[in-house]
C-alpha positions in Angstrom: 223.1 110.3 162.7 223.7 113.7 161.6 221.5 115.6 159.6 222.6 117.6 156.6 222.9 121.4 157.1 220.0 123.4 155.4 221.3 125.3 152.6 220.8 129.0 152.6 218.7 130.8 150.1 221.9 132.2 148.5 223.4 128.7 148.3 220.0 127.2 146.7 219.6 130.1 144.2 223.3 129.9 143.2 222.9 125.9 142.6 219.7 126.7 140.4 221.6 129.1 138.6 224.6 126.7 138.0 221.9 124.1 136.7 220.9 126.3 133.7 223.3 125.3 131.3 223.0 121.8 131.8 218.9 122.2 131.7 219.3 124.2 128.5 221.0 121.2 127.1 218.3 118.7 128.2 215.8 120.9 126.9 215.1 119.8 123.4 215.0 116.1 124.9 212.4 117.5 127.3 210.4 118.9 124.6 210.7 115.9 122.4 209.6 113.6 125.2 206.9 115.9 126.6 208.3 115.4 129.9 211.4 116.4 132.0 214.3 113.9 131.9 214.7 111.8 135.0 218.5 113.4 135.3 216.6 116.8 135.8 214.3 115.5 138.5 217.2 113.8 140.3 219.3 117.0 140.1 216.4 119.2 141.7 216.1 116.5 144.3 219.7 116.4 145.4 219.8 120.3 145.3 216.8 120.1 147.7 214.8 122.3 145.6 211.5 120.3 146.5 212.3 120.9 150.2 212.3 124.9 149.7 208.6 125.5 150.9 208.1 122.0 152.8 207.6 122.6 156.7 210.7 121.9 158.6 208.9 119.4 161.0 208.6 117.2 157.7 212.2 117.4 156.7 211.6 120.7 154.5 213.8 123.8 154.5 210.8 126.1 155.2 212.2 129.1 153.1 210.3 132.1 152.0 208.2 132.2 149.1 210.9 134.9 147.2 213.7 132.0 147.6 211.1 129.7 145.8 210.4 132.3 143.1 214.0 132.9 142.5 215.0 129.3 142.2 212.1 128.8 139.5 213.5 132.1 137.5 216.9 130.5 137.9 215.7 127.1 136.6 213.6 129.1 133.6 217.1 130.7 132.5 217.9 127.1 131.5 214.6 125.3 130.5 211.3 126.9 131.0 209.6 123.3 131.1 211.7 122.6 134.3 210.8 125.9 135.8 207.0 125.1 135.2 207.3 121.6 136.6 209.2 123.0 139.6 206.5 125.9 139.9 203.6 123.2 140.2 205.3 120.7 142.1 207.3 122.8 144.3 204.5 125.0 145.6 202.5 121.8 147.0 204.5 121.4 150.0 203.2 125.0 151.1 199.7 124.3 150.2 200.0 120.7 152.2 201.3 123.0 155.1 198.1 125.0 155.0 196.0 121.8 155.4 195.1 119.8 158.8 198.4 118.4 160.2 196.7 115.0 159.6 196.9 115.5 155.8 200.6 116.3 156.1 201.3 113.1 158.2 199.5 111.1 155.5 201.8 112.4 152.8 205.1 112.8 154.9 204.8 110.7 158.0 206.5 107.6 156.5 208.7 109.5 153.7 209.5 112.9 153.8 210.8 112.7 150.2 207.3 112.1 148.8 206.4 114.8 145.8 202.9 115.7 145.6 200.8 117.8 142.9 197.4 118.5 142.1 195.0 120.4 139.6 195.3 123.7 141.1 192.1 124.7 139.1 189.7 121.8 139.7 187.1 121.6 137.1 184.9 118.7 135.9 182.5 116.2 137.0 182.8 113.3 139.2 180.3 110.3 139.8 180.2 108.3 142.9 180.5 104.5 142.5 179.8 101.6 144.5 183.2 101.0 145.8 183.8 102.9 149.2 186.1 105.9 148.6 186.0 105.4 144.8 185.0 107.8 142.1 185.0 108.2 138.5 185.5 111.3 136.4 187.5 113.7 134.6 189.2 116.9 135.9 191.5 119.6 134.4 195.5 119.1 133.7 198.0 118.5 136.3 201.7 118.7 135.8 204.3 116.7 137.3 201.9 113.4 137.7 204.8 111.3 136.4 207.0 112.2 139.2 204.6 112.6 142.0 203.5 109.9 144.4 200.2 111.5 145.4 198.1 113.2 142.8 194.8 114.4 143.9 192.2 117.2 143.2 190.0 117.1 146.3 186.9 119.1 147.1 186.2 118.8 151.0 182.6 119.8 150.6 180.4 117.3 152.6 178.7 115.0 150.2 175.0 114.5 150.6 175.0 110.7 150.8 178.0 111.0 153.3 176.9 113.3 156.1 179.9 115.0 157.9 182.6 113.4 155.9 184.5 115.1 153.4 184.8 113.8 149.9 184.3 114.5 146.2 181.5 116.3 145.0 180.0 116.9 141.7 
């Protein structure tokens, strides 16, 4: 099976600019629904925008941050909401690449198209419950959860009742 060629930064940005008029047409529907149209997400997936900062070893393009920003600016010319969601969801592959390799394997090992997002300013409280690995609580707003497979706000501070293991602490 032959892999598709990785698009250049110029091609990615040009594609984002070409989508701006379509995004502008969809913007009123996005605002009314308070979410992006599925066609917009499909267009961004097809263009490879969510792979821009994803590590190459997990099927990504591993572009520089300037390419990501230029795509976001081009999308904003058509629809600010689209640019916002791309900004949140599109940066998470870079954040994942900063974590231990095992975390990336958990996310992309079986499916390199998985999209992730989280609260980038986790705040709130969590209470441990009796079920292993479970917790109850609230956290700050997270954009893009309707299109992401894995949504998490994680604190890798060891929890007092589970010495040595990372978990959620309050």
